[in-house]
C-alpha positions in Angstrom: 9.0 22.0 18.3 6.1 20.4 16.7 5.6 16.6 16.6 6.5 15.0 13.3 3.4 14.3 11.1 3.6 10.5 10.7 1.2 8.9 8.2 0.4 5.2 7.9 -0.5 3.7 4.6 -1.9 0.2 5.3 -2.7 -2.4 2.7 -2.0 -5.9 1.4 0.2 -4.7 -1.5 -0.2 -8.0 -3.3 1.8 -6.8 -5.2 2.6 -3.1 -4.9 1.7 -1.2 -8.1 2.5 2.0 -9.8 -0.8 3.3 -8.3 0.4 2.6 -4.8 3.8 4.2 -5.4 2.0 7.3 -6.8 0.0 7.6 -3.6 3.1 7.1 -1.5 4.9 9.9 -3.4 1.9 12.2 -2.9 1.8 11.4 0.8 5.5 12.0 1.2 5.0 15.6 0.0 2.4 16.1 2.7 3.8 14.3 5.8 7.2 14.1 7.5 7.2 10.3 7.4 5.1 7.8 5.5 5.0 4.2 6.9 3.8 1.6 4.4 2.2 -1.1 6.5 2.0 -4.4 4.7 -0.8 -6.5 6.1 -0.3 -10.3 6.6 -3.9 -10.8 5.3 -3.6 -14.6 5.3 -7.4 -14.7 5.1 -7.3 -13.1 1.7 -4.8 -15.8 0.5 -2.3 -13.4 -1.1 -0.3 -14.5 -4.2 2.9 -13.4 -2.5 4.1 -14.1 1.0 4.3 -11.3 3.6 8.1 -11.3 3.3 8.0 -11.1 -0.5 5.5 -8.2 -0.4 7.6 -6.3 2.2 10.7 -6.8 0.0 8.8 -5.6 -3.1 7.6 -2.5 -1.3 11.1 -1.7 0.0 12.4 -2.0 -3.5 9.6 0.2 -4.9 10.2 3.1 -2.4 14.0 3.1 -2.4 14.0 6.6 -3.8 11.5 8.0 -1.3 13.7 8.9 1.7 10.8 9.7 4.2 9.1 6.4 3.5 9.7 3.1 5.3 8.0 -0.3 5.4 6.6 -2.5 8.2 4.7 -5.8 8.2 1.7 -6.3 10.5 -1.0 -8.7 11.6 -3.1 -6.7 14.0 -5.7 -4.0 13.9 -4.6 -1.0 11.9 -5.5 1.4 14.7 -3.3 -0.6 17.1 -0.4 -0.5 14.7 -0.9 3.3 14.2 -0.8 3.8 18.0 2.4 1.8 18.4 4.0 3.8 15.6 2.6 7.2 16.9 0.9 7.7 13.5 -2.1 10.0 13.7 -3.0 9.9 10.0 -4.1 7.0 7.8 -3.6 7.2 4.1 -6.1 5.5 1.8 -6.2 5.6 -2.0 -9.3 6.3 -4.0 -9.4 5.2 -7.6 -13.0 5.5 -8.4 -16.4 6.2 -6.9 -16.8 2.5 -6.2 -13.9 2.7 -3.7 -15.5 5.5 -1.8 -18.3 3.7 0.2 -16.0 1.0 1.5 -13.2 3.5 2.4 -15.6 5.8 4.0 -17.0 3.0 6.3 -13.5 1.9 7.1 -12.5 5.5 7.9 -15.5 5.9 10.3 -14.7 2.5 11.9 -11.1 3.4 12.5 -12.0 6.8 13.9 -14.6 5.2 16.2 -11.8 3.0 17.6 -9.4 5.9 18.0 -10.9 9.4 17.7 -7.4 11.0 17.3 -6.8 9.0 14.1 -7.7 10.8 10.9 -8.0 9.3 7.4 -6.7 11.2 4.4 -7.9 10.0 1.0 -5.6 10.5 -1.9 -6.2 9.9 -5.6 -3.5 8.5 -7.9 -2.8 10.4 -11.1 -5.1 9.6 -14.0 -2.6 7.3 -15.7 -2.6 5.0 -12.6 -6.3 5.3 -11.6 -7.3 2.0 -13.2 -4.5 -0.1 -11.6 -5.3 -2.5 -8.8 -3.3 -5.4 -7.3 -6.1 -7.8 -8.3 -5.8 -6.7 -12.0 -2.0 -7.3 -11.8 -2.5 -10.7 -10.2 -4.8 -11.7 -13.0 -2.4 -10.5 -15.6 0.4 -12.4 -13.9 -1.6 -15.7 -13.9 -1.9 -15.5 -17.6 1.6 -14.1 -18.3 0.1 -10.8 -19.4 2.0 -7.6 -19.9 2.5 -5.8 -16.5 5.5 -3.5 -17.1 3.2 -0.5 -17.3 1.5 -1.5 -14.0 4.4 -2.2 -11.7 7.6 -0.4 -10.6 10.7 -1.6 -12.4 12.2 -3.2 -9.3 9.0 -5.1 -8.6 8.9 -6.3 -12.2 12.5 -7.7 -11.7 11.5 -9.5 -8.5 8.4 -11.1 -10.1 10.3 -11.9 -13.2 12.8 -13.8 -11.1 10.0 -15.6 -9.4 8.4 -16.6 -12.7 11.4 -18.7 -13.5 10.7 -20.5 -10.2 6.9 -20.5 -10.9 4.7 -18.0 -9.2 2.5 -19.1 -6.3 
């Protein structure tokens, strides 16, 4: 029997967007299990706490049975090894993403030469979406329903009544 193909999709997911979910769905068609790894990333000063981001990801992927979520605050290669993931998933929206992602892929491979990076593109309708665009829209109470999964919109809507961070 062959080993299951476990892919790790690391990121800050601050917040998870329709573009991220698109990548997760595409990856779930290619791999036996997709683990979405939500990075603590306190140095980036995320808008949402790690627990809030994990909760939003869990809600966004509820209908993707081969996907699950973990939080982490260590090197991606160390997390991948602990989860027996041999594949990293990274999303590419535009050419501007490519250079950074290529360097990151080479770095991760230099740290663990059994770890491969697979680059997936979101569908064209999601190609412009980024978490930073969403955060800016949220700061100014802009329309985000076309950028975020419905369950995430509900969570953030509930937070707005308590004032966003």
